N, C-alpha and C positions, 0 to 999 in steps of 0.2 A: 196220321195212315191212310186213313180213307178220304181224306182231305185230297190229298196229293192224286190218289185214283180216279176222284170225278172232276176235275180241273181239265179243261182242253176233250171234251169229251163227244159222246156219238149216243143220239137219245132218237129212239123212234117218234115224230110227227104224232100231238095229240096236244088239244085245245087244254085240256087239263089233265092233271098227275092222277094215273088211279090209286084208288084207296088201297093201301095196305097195314095189314095185320098183324101182331104177331099172339101166339097164346102165351107166352109170359115176355117180359124184360131181357132180351138179347145182351152179353155182354160186348164191348165195343167191338173187338175182335169178330164175333160172331156177326154182328150187325155188319161191319164190312164185308166178310164173307156174303153176307145173305143179299147185300145192294150189287155185287160184284153178279149174283146168278141171280138175280131179279133182273138185270138188265138184260140178261139172254131170253128174256121172256118178254121182251118190251117195254117193262115196268123200270124206269132209271136208263140212270146212262153209263158209259162202260168208257174210261180212259184208255186211249191206243197203248200205253205204255201199259197195261193190266197183262196186256196179251204178248207171247214168245211171237217173234217173228213167223215161227213155223205153225204156231197156234193150228189145232183142228178142231172141229165143231160138227158131231154129230145128233142131228135132231130128226126125233121120230117124221115121217113120213114127206122126208125134205133130204136131197143128196148131202152127201157129206162137201164140208168147206175148208180150204188149207190156207192158212196162210192170216196175218195181220189183217191186210187190207182187204181182201176178201171176207173173212168174219166180220169188218166193220160196214162194208158195203152191204153185208145179209142183214144185220138191224137196223138198216136206214128201213130197209122193208116191211118189217115187221109191226105191226099194231098192235100197239099198248092194251093191256087187259082194263078193262073197266074197274076192275076190283083183284085183289089178292092176299088172301090170307096161308103167313107162313105157320106152319103144323110143327116141324120140327128140321133142327141145324145139325147135322154132325161134323165134326171136323176131327181129324186125325192124320197126324202127320203131314204128306206132303197131299193130301185128298178134303175135300168137303162136300157135303151132299144136304142141297135142301128141298123140302118137301113141303107142299102146302095142295091148296086148291084155290084157283083163280077162273073171272067169268072176262068172255069175251061178248063185246055189243051183238047181239041178235044169235048165237052159237051156245050161248049157257054155259053149263058150270064145267069146268076141267079136274081133275087131277092133273099134278104137275111135279117134276123131280129133274134137280139142275144138278149134277155132279161134275165137280171142278176139279182136276189133276192140275197139279203147280210144277213146276222145274224145280223147287226148292223145299225142305222143309218149313222153311221162313213166310212160305208163299206168298213173295213178291210179284212172281208173271204166272200168267195162266199157260198153261201147256194143251191142256185138253179140257174140252166142255162136251158134255152128253146131256140133250136137254130131251126129256119125255112131257109128253103132251098126251093124256087120254080123257075122253068125253065121260063124263060121270054119269052114272045110268041110275 
């Protein structure tokens, strides 16, 4: 399932992949959901098929984006983090929440939360993404 989501994908340009760590060993389904969410932070890849045609993306300090093509265009503009640590993965019905900390070169440490809402309980396509990043004080 994770393999098919990651082919024909879009990723933000970076000479090397960011370091990603997990506090414990997530299940394969949790890891697949985390990879989708992390792509929304610029860490990883997102297949076009993972988004519904009319998906929406609301993120802190940016205008909302609606539509698969517009979201993929916005992802191309992201600067990937230097490192990212996932602290929690929560999955319930048609939703998943991934939280943690990330470091952006020259900008320091941020807390992040990615909320993914899917079109069905099987979580095959994302209908809505809510992304929050806040500089850690």
